[in-house]
C-alpha positions in Angstrom: 98.0 119.5 88.2 97.7 115.8 87.8 101.3 115.4 88.7 100.7 117.5 92.0 97.9 115.4 92.9 99.7 112.1 92.2 102.7 113.1 94.0 100.1 114.4 97.3 98.2 111.2 97.1 101.3 108.9 97.4 102.7 110.6 100.0 99.2 111.1 102.2 98.5 107.6 101.7 102.3 106.9 103.1 101.6 108.4 106.4 103.2 111.9 105.4 102.0 115.1 107.2 99.7 117.4 105.8 101.6 120.3 105.4 104.3 118.3 103.9 102.2 117.4 101.4 100.9 120.8 100.9 104.3 122.1 100.3 105.4 119.6 97.9 102.7 119.9 95.4 102.6 123.9 95.4 106.9 123.7 94.8 105.8 120.8 92.0 103.2 123.5 90.6 105.4 126.5 90.6 108.7 124.7 89.2 106.6 123.3 86.3 105.0 126.8 85.9 102.0 127.2 87.8 102.6 129.7 89.9 100.0 130.6 92.6 98.8 127.2 92.9 96.4 126.3 96.1 96.3 122.8 97.8 94.1 121.5 100.9 95.1 118.7 102.3 93.1 116.6 104.8 93.7 113.1 106.2 91.0 111.6 103.7 90.8 114.4 101.0 93.1 116.6 98.5 91.8 119.5 96.9 94.0 121.6 94.2 93.6 124.3 92.5 95.9 126.4 89.9 93.8 129.8 90.5 93.0 130.0 86.9 90.5 129.2 84.5 91.1 125.3 85.2 88.7 124.0 87.5 89.7 122.6 90.9 90.4 118.9 91.0 89.8 116.4 94.2 91.0 113.2 95.1 89.7 110.7 97.9 92.1 108.7 100.3 90.5 105.8 101.6 93.5 103.7 102.8 96.4 104.8 104.4 99.6 103.3 105.6 103.1 103.8 106.9 105.2 104.1 104.3 108.6 106.5 104.4 110.6 104.7 101.6 107.7 106.1 98.7 107.6 109.5 101.0 111.4 109.8 100.8 111.0 108.6 96.5 108.2 111.4 96.0 110.5 114.1 98.0 113.3 113.0 95.6 111.1 113.2 92.5 110.4 117.0 93.7 113.8 117.9 93.6 114.5 116.3 90.2 111.5 118.5 89.0 112.9 121.6 90.7 116.6 121.4 89.3 115.1 120.8 85.6 116.1 116.9 85.3 112.8 116.0 84.8 109.9 117.5 82.9 106.2 117.0 83.8 105.4 113.7 81.3 108.5 112.2 82.9 107.6 113.1 86.3 104.1 111.6 86.3 105.6 108.7 84.8 108.0 108.4 87.5 105.0 109.1 90.1 102.7 105.9 88.8 105.8 103.7 89.0 106.1 105.0 92.8 102.3 103.8 93.5 102.3 101.0 91.3 105.4 99.7 93.4 104.3 97.3 96.1 105.8 98.0 99.6 109.6 97.5 100.5 108.7 95.3 103.2 106.8 91.9 102.8 104.0 91.1 104.5 105.8 88.2 106.3 108.9 90.9 107.1 107.0 93.3 109.0 105.3 90.7 111.1 108.5 89.2 111.9 109.7 92.5 112.8 106.6 93.0 115.1 107.6 89.9 117.0 110.9 90.7 117.7 109.9 94.3 118.7 107.5 93.0 120.9 109.8 90.8 123.0 112.1 93.9 123.1 109.5 95.7 124.9 108.3 93.5 127.0 112.0 93.7 128.4 112.5 97.0 128.3 109.1 97.7 130.2 111.1 95.6 133.1 109.7 92.3 131.9 112.3 89.2 132.7 113.9 87.2 129.7 111.0 84.8 130.6 108.5 86.4 129.3 110.1 87.4 125.9 109.5 84.5 123.8 105.7 84.5 124.9 105.5 88.3 124.1 107.2 87.2 120.5 104.6 84.6 119.7 101.7 86.7 121.2 103.1 90.2 119.6 103.6 88.6 116.2 100.2 86.8 116.2 98.6 89.9 116.9 99.9 92.1 114.7 99.5 89.2 111.5 95.7 88.9 112.9 95.8 92.7 112.8 96.7 93.2 109.0 94.8 90.3 107.9 91.5 91.0 109.2 91.4 94.6 108.1 91.7 93.3 104.2 88.5 91.2 105.3 86.5 93.6 107.0 87.3 97.0 106.3 87.0 98.0 109.7 89.9 99.2 111.2 88.7 99.7 114.6 87.0 96.1 114.5 90.2 94.9 113.2 92.7 96.4 115.9 90.0 95.5 118.8 90.6 91.8 118.1 94.1 91.8 117.5 94.6 93.2 121.1 92.1 90.7 122.2 93.6 87.4 120.7 96.9 89.2 122.4 95.5 89.2 125.8 93.9 86.0 125.6 97.6 84.3 124.1 99.4 86.2 127.3 96.9 84.8 129.7 97.2 81.2 128.0 100.9 81.5 128.4 100.9 82.5 132.1 98.6 79.8 132.8 100.6 77.1 131.3 103.5 78.3 133.1 105.6 80.0 129.8 106.4 83.7 131.2 106.2 85.1 134.5 104.3 88.4 134.5 101.3 89.0 132.5 101.3 92.9 132.3 104.3 92.9 130.9 103.8 90.7 127.8 101.0 92.3 127.2 102.5 95.6 127.5 105.4 94.1 124.9 102.6 92.5 122.0 100.6 96.0 122.1 103.5 98.2 121.1 103.1 97.1 117.4 99.8 98.2 117.3 100.3 101.7 119.1 99.8 104.6 116.5 103.2 106.3 117.4 103.5 108.2 113.8 99.7 109.1 113.6 99.5 110.6 117.2 103.8 112.3 115.8 101.7 113.9 112.6 98.5 114.7 114.8 100.7 117.0 116.5 103.1 118.6 114.1 99.8 119.6 112.2 98.5 121.2 115.0 101.4 122.9 115.6 101.9 124.0 111.9 98.2 125.4 112.1 96.0 122.4 110.1 93.5 122.0 112.8 91.2 119.7 110.7 94.0 117.6 109.9 95.6 117.4 113.6 92.6 116.9 115.2 91.4 114.2 112.9 94.7 112.5 112.9 94.1 113.0 116.9 91.0 111.2 116.9 92.0 108.4 114.8 95.2 107.4 117.3 92.7 108.0 120.1 89.9 105.4 118.4 92.4 103.3 117.7 94.4 103.2 121.2 90.6 102.8 122.7 90.4 99.4 120.6 93.7 98.1 121.5 93.0 98.8 125.5 89.3 97.8 125.1 90.0 94.4 123.5 93.2 93.6 126.5 90.7 94.9 129.2 87.6 92.2 127.4 90.5 89.8 128.4 91.3 90.8 131.7 87.7 91.0 133.1 87.1 87.2 132.1 90.1 85.9 133.8 89.9 88.0 137.3 
């Protein structure tokens, strides 16, 4: 049970879909000799039962991020268990190593990637090359602000709203200084790294798979993120115009 719960916890914290988490836990349990097990997963809770005399266990999920590498590692462990390469103790220890491992990409690398992506998005949305560097700077600073504010204040909505406000403010300052041509293209490009694309995709996939609670929860989370980013930019534009 501990091995199944740990595998589910790592996957859910790393951004896996609900049905994938449940399926992986059940497959591991069946391979390790626990047929007829039951798992119930929401974005914040994992419950697992062996359908036997042992009581059901529950894990609370407080933090969620996107780490597809860890999801792939857990899937690999699951396959090795199914093929008989790992016993339960070896699998559990390996999962503990995966859980304790830092993210595949450092914070600095993620900020640099967000900055470059912001500039590319501004060009993709028909912005001029004069808007590329302002979008790179605004997007990188906004994404960094979102990461660090979320560490200091455990309110995701506030961190995202503040980051979007900072992006809008920087874009307005750049245009006022004559650095860049189109305010809207700079803002649109810079805001894209904050858009909850994976969350929206997982919400739709969970709804299609029949996981209504998880799908609606993730959809509401994505909607709040979109509202926060839109509100942050709207505050800046309200004072400018």
